[in-house]
C-alpha positions in Angstrom: 30.1 -20.0 -6.6 27.1 -20.2 -8.8 24.4 -17.9 -8.3 21.3 -17.2 -9.8 19.6 -14.2 -10.6 16.1 -13.9 -9.0 13.1 -11.5 -10.0 11.7 -11.1 -5.9 9.9 -9.4 -3.4 12.0 -7.2 -0.6 9.6 -9.4 1.9 10.5 -12.4 0.7 14.4 -12.0 -0.3 15.0 -11.1 3.4 12.8 -14.1 4.7 14.7 -16.4 2.7 18.1 -15.5 4.7 16.2 -15.2 8.3 14.4 -18.5 8.0 17.7 -20.1 6.9 19.5 -19.1 9.5 16.7 -19.4 12.9 15.2 -22.2 14.5 12.6 -20.7 16.5 10.4 -17.8 14.3 7.3 -16.0 16.6 5.6 -14.1 14.5 2.2 -11.9 14.3 0.8 -10.4 11.1 1.6 -6.6 10.4 1.5 -4.9 7.4 3.7 -4.3 5.3 6.1 -7.1 7.1 3.6 -10.0 6.9 4.4 -11.7 3.9 7.8 -12.3 5.8 5.7 -14.3 8.7 3.6 -16.0 5.8 6.3 -17.3 3.8 8.3 -18.2 7.1 5.4 -20.3 8.3 4.6 -21.9 4.3 8.0 -23.2 4.4 8.4 -24.9 7.7 5.0 -26.4 6.7 6.6 -27.7 3.8 9.7 -29.1 5.6 12.1 -26.6 4.4 15.3 -26.9 6.5 17.7 -24.2 8.2 21.3 -24.1 7.5 21.7 -26.6 10.3 19.3 -29.1 8.8 16.2 -28.5 10.9 13.0 -27.0 10.4 12.4 -23.9 12.0 9.6 -23.6 14.8 7.2 -21.3 13.4 4.9 -20.2 15.9 1.8 -17.2 16.0 1.5 -15.1 19.4 -1.1 -13.4 20.3 0.5 -10.1 20.0 3.7 -8.6 18.4 4.7 -8.5 22.9 3.8 -12.1 22.9 5.8 -12.5 19.9 8.6 -10.8 21.3 8.5 -12.1 24.9 8.8 -15.9 22.7 11.8 -14.8 21.1 12.8 -13.4 24.1 12.4 -17.0 25.5 13.8 -19.2 22.9 17.2 -16.8 23.1 17.4 -17.9 26.7 17.0 -21.6 26.1 20.2 -21.2 23.2 18.3 -21.1 20.0 18.6 -18.9 17.2 15.8 -16.6 16.9 13.7 -14.0 14.6 10.6 -12.1 14.0 9.1 -9.9 11.7 7.5 -6.8 12.4 6.7 -3.1 11.9 4.8 -0.3 13.1 2.8 -0.6 16.2 3.9 -4.1 16.2 7.6 -3.1 17.0 5.9 -0.5 20.1 5.0 -3.5 21.5 8.1 -5.4 21.6 10.1 -2.8 23.0 9.7 -3.8 26.5 11.1 -6.9 25.5 13.7 -5.2 23.3 15.2 -3.6 26.1 15.8 -7.0 27.9 17.1 -9.0 25.2 19.8 -6.1 24.3 20.5 -5.8 28.1 21.4 -9.1 28.3 23.7 -9.4 25.3 21.8 -11.4 23.8 22.1 -12.2 19.6 18.9 -11.7 17.7 17.9 -9.8 14.3 14.5 -8.8 14.5 13.3 -7.8 10.6 11.3 -4.8 10.1 9.6 -3.4 7.2 9.5 0.0 8.5 6.7 1.8 8.7 3.9 5.0 10.0 2.5 5.1 13.2 -0.7 6.2 13.9 -0.8 10.0 15.4 -3.8 11.9 14.0 -4.6 9.1 11.6 -3.8 5.5 11.0 -1.6 4.9 8.1 -0.1 1.6 6.9 2.4 2.9 4.8 6.5 3.5 5.1 8.5 6.0 6.4 11.6 5.2 9.9 8.5 6.7 12.5 8.7 3.1 14.1 12.3 2.3 14.0 13.3 5.7 15.5 11.4 4.9 18.4 14.0 2.1 19.2 17.4 3.3 19.3 17.4 3.9 23.3 16.7 -0.2 23.8 20.4 -1.3 22.6 19.2 -2.8 19.3 22.2 -2.2 16.7 19.9 -0.4 13.7 20.9 -1.6 10.1 19.3 -0.1 6.9 18.6 -1.2 3.4 18.2 0.9 0.0 17.2 -1.6 -1.8 15.8 -4.9 -2.5 19.8 -6.6 -3.4 20.7 -4.6 -0.1 17.9 -6.2 2.2 18.9 -9.4 1.5 22.8 -8.8 2.0 22.3 -6.8 5.0 19.6 -9.3 6.6 22.7 -11.6 6.1 25.2 -9.3 7.7 23.0 -8.4 10.6 22.8 -12.4 11.4 26.8 -13.0 10.9 27.3 -9.3 13.3 25.0 -10.4 16.2 26.5 -13.7 16.9 29.8 -12.0 17.7 29.2 -8.6 18.8 26.2 -9.9 21.2 24.5 -6.7 20.3 21.3 -7.8 19.1 20.3 -6.2 15.7 17.1 -4.4 13.8 17.8 -5.0 10.6 15.3 -2.4 8.7 14.1 -1.3 5.2 11.5 0.7 3.8 7.7 -0.5 4.3 6.2 -1.2 1.0 9.0 0.8 -1.0 11.6 -2.1 -0.6 9.4 -4.4 1.3 6.9 -4.7 -1.7 9.0 -4.0 -4.7 10.3 -6.5 -7.0 13.8 -6.2 -8.2 16.4 -8.4 -10.3 18.8 -9.0 -7.6 21.4 -12.0 -7.6 20.6 -14.7 -4.4 22.5 -15.8 -1.6 22.8 -19.5 -1.9 23.1 -21.9 1.4 26.8 -22.1 0.5 27.2 -18.0 1.0 25.4 -18.3 4.1 27.3 -21.5 5.2 30.9 -19.2 4.8 29.5 -16.3 6.7 28.2 -18.3 9.5 30.9 -18.8 12.5 29.5 -22.1 14.1 32.0 -21.6 17.4 30.0 -18.2 17.8 26.6 -20.6 17.7 28.2 -22.9 19.9 29.3 -19.9 22.4 25.4 -18.5 22.4 24.2 -21.9 23.0 26.5 -22.1 26.0 25.2 -19.0 27.6 21.9 -20.3 27.7 19.9 -21.0 30.8 20.0 -24.9 31.5 19.4 -27.0 34.6 22.9 -28.7 33.4 24.5 -25.6 34.7 22.3 -23.3 36.8 22.3 -19.2 37.3 20.4 -16.5 37.3 20.4 -14.0 34.9 17.9 -10.9 35.3 18.2 -9.7 38.7 16.5 -7.2 40.5 18.8 -3.9 40.9 19.2 -1.2 43.6 20.2 2.1 43.0 24.0 1.3 44.7 25.1 -1.2 41.4 22.1 -0.4 38.7 23.9 2.4 37.1 27.6 0.3 37.0 26.3 -2.6 35.6 24.3 -0.6 32.9 27.4 1.4 31.6 29.0 -2.2 31.9 27.9 -3.1 28.1 30.1 0.2 26.7 32.9 -2.2 25.4 30.7 -4.2 23.2 28.6 -1.2 21.6 32.1 0.2 20.9 33.7 -3.1 19.4 30.1 -3.3 17.6 30.8 -0.9 14.5 34.3 -2.8 13.6 32.7 -5.9 13.6 29.9 -5.1 11.2 32.4 -3.7 8.8 34.4 -6.5 9.8 31.5 -8.7 8.4 30.7 -6.8 5.3 33.9 -6.9 4.0 34.1 -10.4 4.7 30.6 -10.8 2.6 32.6 -8.7 0.0 35.2 -11.3 -0.6 32.2 -13.4 -1.0 29.6 -12.2 -2.9 31.3 -9.2 -4.6 29.4 -6.8 -3.3 31.2 -4.1 -1.0 29.3 -2.2 1.7 30.7 0.3 4.7 29.0 1.5 7.6 28.8 5.3 5.6 28.9 4.7 2.3 29.9 7.6 -0.3 28.5 8.3 -4.1 29.0 11.5 -5.5 32.0 13.7 -7.1 35.5 13.6 -5.2 35.1 16.8 -4.8 31.5 18.2 -3.7 30.6 20.5 -1.8 27.0 20.1 -1.2 26.1 16.7 0.4 22.9 14.9 1.3 23.1 12.4 4.2 20.1 9.6 4.3 19.2 6.1 4.7 16.5 3.9 3.5 15.2 3.6 -0.3 15.6 7.4 -0.5 19.4 7.2 -0.3 18.7 5.2 -4.2 17.0 7.8 -5.2 19.9 10.3 -3.9 22.6 8.6 -5.6 21.1 8.4 -9.2 20.3 12.0 -8.8 23.9 13.5 -8.0 25.4 11.1 -10.5 23.1 13.2 -13.3 23.7 16.7 -11.6 27.7 16.2 -11.8 27.0 14.7 -15.4 26.3 18.4 -15.5 29.1 19.8 -13.8 27.8 20.0 -10.4 29.6 19.3 -7.2 27.5 17.1 -5.3 27.3 13.7 -3.2 25.3 11.2 -1.0 26.6 9.3 1.9 24.7 6.4 2.2 24.3 5.3 6.1 24.3 1.4 6.8 24.9 1.6 10.3 23.0 4.1 12.2 23.0 2.1 15.8 25.8 2.2 17.3 26.6 5.3 15.1 30.3 5.7 14.7 31.8 9.1 14.0 35.0 7.6 13.2 33.5 6.2 10.2 31.2 9.0 8.8 34.3 11.5 9.1 36.4 9.3 6.9 34.0 9.1 4.1 32.4 12.8 3.9 34.7 14.9 1.0 37.6 17.0 2.5 35.3 19.6 0.0 32.2 19.5 1.9 31.1 23.0 2.5 27.1 22.3 3.4 25.2 18.9 4.5 21.6 18.1 4.4 20.5 15.7 6.6 17.5 13.6 5.8 14.9 12.0 8.3 12.1 9.6 7.2 10.6 10.5 10.4 9.0 13.4 12.5 10.0 14.2 15.9 7.2 17.3 17.3 8.8 20.0 19.7 12.6 18.1 19.3 15.5 20.6 17.9 15.9 18.2 15.2 15.4 14.9 13.6 17.5 11.7 14.9 20.2 11.4 12.1 20.2 15.5 12.0 21.3 15.7 15.4 23.6 12.6 15.3 25.1 14.2 12.1 25.6 17.3 13.8 27.0 15.9 17.0 29.4 14.5 15.3 30.4 17.5 13.0 30.8 18.9 16.4 32.8 16.7 18.5 35.2 15.3 15.3 35.1 17.8 12.9 38.3 19.0 14.6 40.9 16.6 13.4 40.3 17.8 9.9 43.2 19.8 9.1 41.9 23.0 10.7 39.2 23.6 8.2 35.8 25.0 9.5 33.3 22.6 9.6 30.9 22.2 7.1 27.2 24.2 7.8 24.3 21.5 8.4 20.6 21.8 7.3 17.9 19.4 8.4 15.0 18.1 6.4 11.9 15.8 6.5 10.8 13.5 3.5 8.6 11.4 2.5 6.5 10.2 5.5 3.9 7.4 5.0 5.5 6.4 2.1 4.8 10.3 0.5 6.7 10.4 -3.1 10.6 11.0 -3.0 12.0 11.8 -6.4 15.0 13.2 -8.6 13.1 16.3 -8.7 12.6 16.8 -4.8 16.9 15.7 -4.7 17.9 18.6 -6.8 15.0 21.0 -5.3 17.6 20.2 -2.2 20.5 20.5 -3.7 19.9 23.8 -5.4 18.1 24.9 -1.6 21.6 24.5 -0.2 23.5 27.1 -3.1 21.5 29.7 -1.4 23.0 31.9 1.2 20.7 30.9 3.9 18.6 27.8 3.1 16.0 26.7 5.0 16.6 25.0 7.8 14.4 22.1 9.5 12.3 22.1 5.8 10.5 19.4 4.3 10.4 18.5 1.1 7.3 16.4 -1.3 4.5 19.3 0.3 3.1 22.4 0.6 3.3 23.9 4.4 1.5 27.1 4.1 1.3 27.5 7.9 4.7 27.1 9.2 6.3 27.7 5.8 9.3 24.6 6.2 8.9 23.0 2.5 11.4 23.6 0.0 10.1 24.2 -3.6 11.2 22.2 -6.3 10.4 21.8 -10.2 8.6 18.9 -10.5 8.9 18.3 -14.1 12.8 17.5 -13.6 13.3 13.7 -14.9 16.3 11.5 -14.8 14.8 8.9 -16.5 16.7 6.7 -19.3 15.0 6.4 -22.2 16.3 3.1 -22.5 14.1 1.8 -19.6 10.6 0.6 -20.8 8.4 2.3 -18.0 4.2 0.5 -18.1 1.6 1.4 -15.4 -1.2 -0.3 -15.0 -4.6 0.9 -13.3 -6.5 -2.0 -11.9 -9.3 -2.5 -9.5 -8.2 -4.2 -5.6 -9.0 -8.0 -6.4 -9.3 -8.2 -10.0 -5.9 -9.8 -9.7 -4.7 -7.2 -12.0 -1.7 -6.6 -9.2 -1.0 -10.3 -9.1 -0.6 -11.0 -12.5 1.8 -7.9 -13.0 3.9 -9.3 -10.6 4.1 -12.2 -12.3 4.5 -10.4 -15.6 7.9 -8.7 -14.2 9.0 -12.0 -13.2 8.6 -13.4 -16.2 10.5 -10.6 -18.0 13.2 -10.5 -15.2 13.9 -13.7 -15.5 13.3 -15.0 -19.3 15.2 -11.8 -20.8 18.4 -10.4 -20.4 16.4 -7.2 -18.7 16.9 -5.8 -15.5 13.2 -5.5 -14.1 11.5 -3.6 -11.0 8.3 -3.9 -9.6 5.9 -1.4 -7.4 2.1 -1.7 -6.8 0.2 1.5 -5.5 -2.3 -0.3 -3.0 -5.2 1.8 -1.8 -5.9 1.3 2.2 -9.1 0.0 0.8 -7.8 -3.2 -0.7 -10.2 -4.9 -2.8 -12.4 -2.3 -4.3 -10.4 0.6 -4.5 -7.9 1.2 -7.2 -4.6 -0.2 -8.0 -1.3 1.2 -10.1 0.9 -0.8 -11.0 4.1 0.7 -12.0 6.8 -1.9 -14.1 10.4 -0.6 -15.4 12.5 -3.0 -17.5 15.5 -2.1 -19.4 19.1 -3.3 -20.1 21.0 -1.8 -16.8 20.3 -1.9 -13.3 16.9 0.4 -11.9 17.5 3.0 -9.4 14.7 4.2 -8.9 12.6 3.6 -5.9 10.0 6.2 -6.9 6.8 6.2 -9.4 6.8 6.5 -12.9 5.8 9.9 -14.2 3.8 11.9 -15.8 4.1 11.8 -19.6 6.8 8.9 -18.9 5.1 5.4 -19.6 5.3 3.8 -22.6 2.5 1.5 -22.1 -0.9 2.5 -19.9 -3.3 -0.2 -19.4 -7.0 0.3 -17.4 -9.1 -2.6 -16.0 -11.6 -0.6 -15.7 -13.8 1.9 -18.0 -15.2 4.2 -14.7 -11.9 4.7 -13.9 -11.6 7.3 -17.2 -14.9 8.9 -15.1 -12.9 9.7 -12.4 -9.0 9.9 -12.9 -6.5 11.2 -15.0 -5.7 7.8 -16.2 -3.3 8.9 -19.4 -1.8 11.6 -17.4 1.3 8.9 -17.4 1.3 8.1 -21.1 4.4 9.5 -23.0 3.7 10.8 -26.6 3.6 8.2 -28.9 2.8 5.1 -26.4 -0.1 2.4 -26.3 -2.7 2.4 -24.3 -5.1 -0.7 -23.7 -8.2 -0.3 -22.4 -10.9 -2.9 -21.0 -14.2 -1.8 -22.0 -17.7 -3.2 -22.8 -17.7 -1.0 -26.0 -16.0 -2.5 -28.9 -13.8 -0.8 -31.2 -16.3 0.9 -33.7 -18.0 2.7 -31.0 -15.4 2.9 -27.5 -14.3 6.5 -29.1 -18.1 7.8 -28.6 -18.0 7.1 -24.7 -14.8 8.3 -23.6 -14.6 10.8 -21.8 -13.3 14.3 -23.6 -10.4 14.4 -21.4 -9.6 11.1 -22.4 -10.1 12.0 -26.4 -7.8 14.9 -25.8 -4.7 12.9 -24.4 -5.1 9.8 -27.3 -5.1 12.9 -30.0 -2.6 15.3 -28.3 -0.4 12.5 -27.4 -0.9 10.6 -30.7 -1.4 7.0 -28.2 -2.0 3.4 -30.0 -5.4 2.8 -28.5 -6.3 -1.2 -27.9 -9.7 -1.9 -26.3 -10.7 -5.7 -25.3 -14.1 -7.1 -23.4 -11.8 -8.7 -20.8 -15.0 -9.1 -18.1 -16.9 -10.7 -20.8 -14.2 -13.0 -22.2 -13.6 -13.9 -18.2 -17.5 -14.1 -17.3 -18.0 -16.7 -20.7 -15.0 -18.7 -19.1 -16.1 -19.1 -15.5 -13.7 -16.5 -13.9 -16.2 -13.9 -12.9 -14.1 -11.0 -11.8 -10.6 -12.0 -12.5 -9.7 -10.5 -15.9 -6.3 -10.6 -14.5 -4.3 -13.5 -17.3 -7.0 -11.6 -20.0 -5.3 -8.8 -19.6 -1.9 -9.9 -18.5 -1.8 -11.9 -22.1 -2.6 -8.4 -24.1 0.0 -6.9 -22.5 2.7 -9.4 -23.6 0.4 -9.6 -27.1 1.1 -5.2 -27.5 4.5 -5.5 -26.0 6.4 -8.0 -27.8 8.4 -8.1 -24.9 8.9 -11.8 -26.0 7.7 -14.1 -29.0 4.5 -15.1 -29.1 4.6 -18.5 -28.3 7.0 -18.1 -25.7 5.3 -15.1 -24.1 2.2 -17.3 -24.0 4.2 -20.4 -22.5 5.7 -18.5 -20.0 2.3 -17.0 -18.7 0.9 -20.7 -18.9 3.9 -21.8 -16.7 3.5 -18.9 -13.6 -0.5 -19.8 -13.9 0.2 -23.1 -13.2 2.4 -22.1 -9.9 0.1 -19.4 -8.8 -2.8 -21.9 -9.2 -2.0 -25.2 -8.9 -2.8 -25.8 -5.5 -6.5 -24.4 -6.3 -7.0 -27.6 -8.5 -6.5 -28.5 -12.5 -10.0 -27.0 -12.8 -8.9 -23.6 -11.8 -5.8 -24.1 -14.2 -7.5 -25.0 -17.0 -9.9 -21.9 -17.0 -6.6 -19.7 -17.0 -5.3 -21.5 -19.6 -8.5 -21.4 -21.4 -8.5 -17.7 -20.8 -5.0 -17.1 -22.4 -5.8 -19.4 -25.6 -8.8 -16.9 -26.0 -7.9 -13.7 -25.4 -6.0 -12.6 -28.5 -9.6 -12.9 -30.5 -11.0 -10.1 -29.0 -7.9 -7.9 -29.0 -8.9 -4.9 -31.1 -6.9 -1.7 -32.1 -9.6 0.9 -31.8 -10.6 3.5 -34.6 -9.7 7.1 -34.0 -11.4 9.3 -35.7 -9.9 11.7 -38.7 -11.1 14.6 -37.3 -12.8 15.8 -34.2 -16.8 16.1 -33.8 -17.8 19.2 -32.3 -17.8 19.4 -28.8 -15.7 16.0 -28.9 -12.2 17.0 -27.8 -10.1 19.8 -28.6 -7.5 20.4 -31.3 -6.8 18.6 -34.8 -6.1 15.2 -35.3 -2.3 13.6 -35.3 -0.9 11.9 -37.8 -0.2 8.2 -36.6 -0.8 4.8 -37.2 -3.7 4.1 -35.8 -6.9 3.7 -37.9 -9.3 6.5 -38.4 -13.1 6.9 -38.9 -14.9 9.7 -39.9 -16.2 11.4 -36.6 -19.7 11.3 -35.9 -21.5 14.4 -33.3 -22.9 12.6 -30.5 -23.8 14.3 -26.3 -20.6 15.5 -24.6 -18.6 12.9 -22.1 -16.7 15.0 -19.2 -14.8 13.5 -16.6 -17.1 14.2 -13.8 -16.0 16.1 -10.4 -15.0 13.8 -7.7 -17.9 14.7 -6.0 -21.1 16.6 -6.5 -21.4 20.3 -6.2 -24.4 20.4 -3.3 -21.5 18.8 -0.8 -19.8 20.7 2.0 -17.3 23.0 1.7 -14.9 20.2 3.5 -16.1 17.4 1.3 -15.4 19.7 -1.8 -12.2 21.3 -1.4 -10.3 18.6 0.4 -12.3 15.2 0.4 -13.0 15.7 -3.1 -9.2 16.0 -4.1 -8.0 12.7 -2.2 -11.0 11.0 -3.8 -9.4 12.1 -7.1 -6.0 11.1 -6.7 -4.8 14.3 -5.8 -4.3 14.4 -2.0 -0.9 15.4 -2.7 -1.7 18.7 -4.0 -3.1 19.7 -0.5 -1.9 22.1 1.6 -0.9 21.9 5.3 -3.6 24.2 6.5 -6.2 22.2 5.0 -6.0 19.3 6.9 -7.4 18.9 10.4 -4.6 19.5 13.2 -5.8 16.6 15.5 -7.5 14.2 13.1 -11.1 15.1 13.7 -13.0 14.6 10.7 -16.8 15.1 9.9 -19.0 12.1 9.6 -21.6 11.0 6.8 -18.7 11.9 4.0 -18.6 8.5 2.5 -22.3 9.3 0.7 -20.3 12.0 -1.6 -17.5 9.6 -3.0 -19.4 7.8 -5.4 -16.9 4.9 -7.0 -18.7 3.6 -9.5 -16.9 0.0 -9.3 -19.6 -2.2 -9.9 -20.6 -3.5 -13.5 -23.4 -5.1 -12.3 -25.9 -4.0 -9.9 -29.3 -5.5 -8.0 -32.7 -4.7 -9.4 -35.6 -5.4 -7.7 -38.9 -7.2 -9.1 -42.1 -5.8 -6.8 -44.3 -8.7 -8.5 -42.4 -11.6 -6.6 -41.0 -9.7 -3.3 -42.1 -10.9 -0.1 -40.9 -8.1 1.9 -38.5 -10.1 3.7 -35.8 -7.5 4.3 -32.9 -10.3 4.1 -31.6 -8.4 0.9 -31.2 -4.9 2.9 -29.9 -7.1 5.8 -26.9 -8.8 4.3 -25.5 -6.1 2.2 -22.4 -5.0 3.3 -22.0 -1.6 2.0 -25.9 -0.2 3.1 -26.7 0.1 -0.9 -29.8 -1.2 -0.5 -32.7 0.2 1.6 -36.4 -0.3 2.2 -38.8 2.0 3.3 -42.6 2.1 4.6 -44.6 5.6 3.2 -47.8 7.1 2.5 -49.4 6.6 -0.9 -49.4 10.4 -1.2 -45.5 10.6 -1.0 -45.6 9.6 -4.7 -46.4 12.4 -6.3 -43.3 13.6 -8.2 -42.1 10.6 -8.2 -39.6 9.6 -11.3 -41.7 7.4 -13.6 -39.3 4.6 -13.2 -39.3 4.4 -9.3 -41.2 1.4 -8.0 -43.4 0.4 -5.5 -46.1 -1.9 -4.2 -48.7 -2.0 -1.2 -46.8 -2.5 2.2 -47.3 -6.1 3.6 -47.0 -4.6 7.4 -49.2 -5.2 10.1 -48.0 -1.9 11.9 -48.5 0.2 8.2 -51.9 -0.8 6.7 -52.6 1.1 4.1 -49.3 2.3 2.8 -46.5 1.8 0.0 -43.5 -0.5 0.5 -40.5 0.6 -1.8 -37.1 -1.2 -2.1 -33.9 0.8 -4.0 -30.2 0.4 -4.9 -28.0 3.2 -4.7 -26.4 2.4 -8.2 -23.2 4.4 -7.5 -22.6 3.1 -3.9 -23.2 -0.7 -5.1 -19.8 -3.0 -5.1 -22.0 -5.9 -7.3 -20.7 -8.7 -4.9 -24.4 -10.2 -5.4 -25.2 -11.4 -1.7 -28.6 -10.3 -1.9 -29.3 -12.3 -4.7 -27.7 -15.0 -3.0 -29.7 -14.2 0.5 -33.1 -13.7 -1.8 -35.3 -16.5 -0.6 -37.9 -16.2 -3.5 -37.5 -18.4 -7.0 -39.6 -16.8 -9.4 -41.4 -20.1 -11.0 -41.6 -18.1 -14.0 -38.0 -18.1 -15.3 -35.5 -20.2 -13.9 -32.9 -18.6 -11.5 -34.6 -15.7 -11.3 -35.7 -14.3 -7.8 -37.2 -11.1 -6.0 -33.6 -9.2 -6.8 -31.3 -10.0 -9.9 -28.3 -8.6 -11.0 -28.0 -6.5 -13.9 -25.8 -4.5 -16.2 -25.1 -1.3 -14.4 -23.9 1.4 -16.9 -26.9 1.4 -18.7 -29.4 1.9 -15.8 -27.0 4.1 -13.8 -28.5 7.6 -14.7 -32.4 6.3 -14.0 -31.1 4.3 -10.6 -30.0 7.3 -9.1 -32.8 10.0 -10.2 -34.7 6.9 -8.0 -32.0 6.4 -5.4 -32.4 10.4 -4.7 -36.3 10.0 -4.6 -36.0 7.5 -2.2 -33.7 9.5 0.3 -36.5 12.3 0.2 -39.3 9.9 1.8 -40.0 10.0 5.7 -38.0 8.3 7.6 -40.4 5.0 9.6 -41.6 6.1 13.2 -40.1 2.9 14.6 -41.3 3.4 18.2 -43.6 0.7 18.5 -42.0 -1.7 15.9 -40.7 -5.1 16.8 -36.9 -4.4 16.2 -36.7 -8.5 16.5 -37.8 -9.6 12.9 -35.6 -8.7 10.5 -38.1 -6.8 8.2 -38.9 -4.3 10.8 -35.3 -3.8 11.7 -34.2 -3.3 8.5 -36.8 -0.2 7.9 -34.3 1.7 10.2 -31.8 3.9 8.9 -28.5 2.6 8.5 -25.5 5.3 9.9 -22.9 3.1 8.7 -23.1 3.4 4.9 -20.7 2.8 2.2 -17.5 1.9 4.0 -14.2 1.0 2.1 -14.8 -2.7 3.1 -14.2 -5.5 0.5 -16.8 -6.0 -2.0 -19.3 -8.9 -0.1 -17.5 -8.6 3.6 -19.2 -10.4 5.9 -18.8 -8.4 8.9 -19.9 -5.2 8.0 -23.5 -5.8 8.0 -23.5 -6.5 11.3 -21.9 -3.0 12.4 -24.4 -1.7 10.1 -27.5 -3.5 12.1 -25.8 -2.1 15.5 -25.9 1.2 14.3 -29.6 1.2 13.0 -30.3 -0.4 16.3 -28.6 2.0 18.2 -26.8 4.1 16.4 -27.9 7.6 17.5 -26.5 6.7 21.1 -23.5 4.8 20.1 -19.8 5.8 20.8 -17.4 3.1 18.7 -13.7 2.3 19.2 -11.7 0.2 17.2 -8.0 -1.0 16.6 -6.0 -0.8 13.4 -6.8 -3.4 10.8 -10.0 -4.0 8.5 -11.8 -2.4 10.9 -10.0 1.1 10.7 -10.9 0.4 6.8 -14.7 0.5 7.7 -14.8 3.2 9.6 -12.2 5.4 9.0 -10.8 8.4 7.0 -10.0 7.4 3.7 -10.8 9.7 3.1 -14.4 9.2 3.6 -16.6 8.6 6.6 -19.5 5.9 6.4 -20.6 7.1 9.7 -24.2 8.6 9.1 -26.5 10.8 10.6 -29.5 10.9 11.4 -32.6 13.8 10.5 -32.1 15.1 14.4 -28.0 15.0 13.1 -27.7 12.4 15.8 -25.4 9.4 15.0 -22.2 7.6 15.9 -18.9 8.9 17.4 -15.8 6.7 16.2 -12.1 7.0 17.0 -10.1 4.9 15.2 -7.1 5.4 18.1 -8.6 4.2 21.6 -6.8 0.4 20.5 -4.4 1.1 18.5 -2.1 -0.8 20.4 -4.3 -4.0 20.8 -4.8 -7.1 17.8 -4.7 -6.5 14.4 -9.0 -6.3 14.5 -11.0 -5.4 17.3 -14.8 -3.0 18.0 -16.2 -1.6 21.0 -19.4 -0.9 20.9 -20.8 1.5 24.3 -24.2 2.5 24.2 -25.0 5.9 25.9 -28.2 3.9 26.9 -27.5 0.8 28.3 -30.9 -0.1 29.4 -31.4 -0.5 25.5 -28.4 -2.7 24.6 
């Protein structure tokens, strides 16, 4: 049977199987499982059929609780059903899960496992949600990779029909759900061979039907409930054998053999780590590396966590094992240990007596990887090293610095097992600039059009659009088992798609000596060097990097693509890397463009084609000085093939600190490292124990992501306040003030006579915060004024930000020193009046051009000093949450909105409740 190799995302790999084996799919979106539901919905809308030739009914419910209820109902009518969820969404399904399991109903829930909101919300991956469900009676089946996630989906759907035990098929959120890998895709014939139609008919025969009426789900009293609960024991006792039988059948079909517990490592291993999920891939690869160095180590990869088969677990353990370390990707405060640790300890305690009288191994437990915290080979080696100690840490943590309860295990972060024949590339982008989408297409092209294995993983900030994204691509001649980020000094190719990132973060920390650096720059190849921070110059020289530049934003803008520079930078990547011959690469890029943008119309496709065709004429290799000018960069020049030019001496440019020196101590010491992308270095003691953070911290972040910002023209302004009103991030402000306040104003500070009847003889000004603006342009669109002297010009217009940033920063600081208006007698129903009030919601993490935040901002202007705000998860938490700063401001009296992101955590994906403490004012 011929199968194809595809380069595919984990969510899509699972959804392919689930859609083909279901008749009813009830969904409600929640990150990171949402793509599974979206894909299923799109496939059914397009008429794609399941294994039995019918189109699955996909219905979106009002919440995850409703989705689970719909599934329960569909199952009771004999339909084959499934759903997709994660995190709080899974918790909302728990009541129905108890009923579904209690009624021995075959079903599979597919879960991209994710953190639960505790002291703070997190959309990232761990096993907290899944570990809240074992007592429901669902079987729990774990996957370690994209290939396994697909395969386990089929094994789960097959097993549940025979076992009559419902299954929860889970895989790590983001790390597996959003990773792109080259896998062998299952065919319809594979699915047909695995599914026993007689078991499907048996499921249908158990359904509720007027043709054979009965009652299921009675109310039971103390006299019989206990006995009835124990009646399911034979089904759970036989479930592990059924799953193993299904795995064996799958192996005969597809050639990939799985077991309930798979051991990998030395046959005489003395130290063994036990875990499940993507981390098992990392441990196996590290163990194999250490075994080659002569160490006796191994790993047990847990597939079927529930029901836990002691017999099968003990069978795979080497008889030589002396110490076991269990790793749980969850935390249970107050417990004697996390779930896997307790199960393994019990298994050894109850079953080891059968091991020929040998002393049982010592067991220690640890936690790792919460909220997608990195889990690297260096950390694995640190655990193996800890196991050599006479008194190793018990109930330890790895990957953090616990300076409070001292649970953390030390490790050498420089340890690496990366293969030299695997090419590694890192791309820095701005959320919504298309970088991630282009890199997804790139890794698919490499995986499917070359003989290379390929992997793509994308680090996305919770802020989504307008935040930093980092794409990690690997490809090479051998299978890639590396579910962790590319390490420092490892990347052959580094691209930075936003010049301002160089001022904020260490972009080149990933670059290996002799690698390539591609930069999107408004400066050309002759003068870009003089505009680089000294730290970037030093890295280029010390690592001997080849340095390329292109003004991608100009190319995109000239073609009419705005800020979507993805195709431009993608073309540069293929041109510089030489992965494919030039013509073939261009053809493949254009094919992916048509596939991605075809539904948006031929005009969009052709614009992207033009971007591909015109890009290379603007790509240059930058010239690097032969020697370094005094004060410009340390060290001597390095010999390389890069072009050199004579050095010139200009003022020193340095990477700016993440926050200003005058920021509050908490902002400097805690939020500053988080802003700089160094939050991993913060110790436990630095973080608030109950998730309480100070307000008004977003003002210190200064993201500087706009290439263009609005500039006010007082000559034609009518002082309507509309630009201030629509600004999503409160970066445009207006004030009226006494003319005497202008004493000491910067020379470039603009003002005009105020046209407010309430403020005769006063001055008016409108000012923009350049470093907080996102460049959306809504202010220009909202301006009703049209300059008769120049077509297209208004009272507020966009101009390039970098040349005027410092000037406007000084103007902004002066603007903030002006007194706030006395609003006592103002008619706040008028826009121009209400916008004189200080907004207490500023510089949020919302997307550029957001249409919702202006309403929140307006509410704070009207009622902010007497508000309590509670919101659900989703975009509203991104507006107001600690990511890492908070946009809720305070006035001169120290009053401002009090905000919580937890009061409605079990509600819908978006919600906002505002309560005024002065109700007669609302």
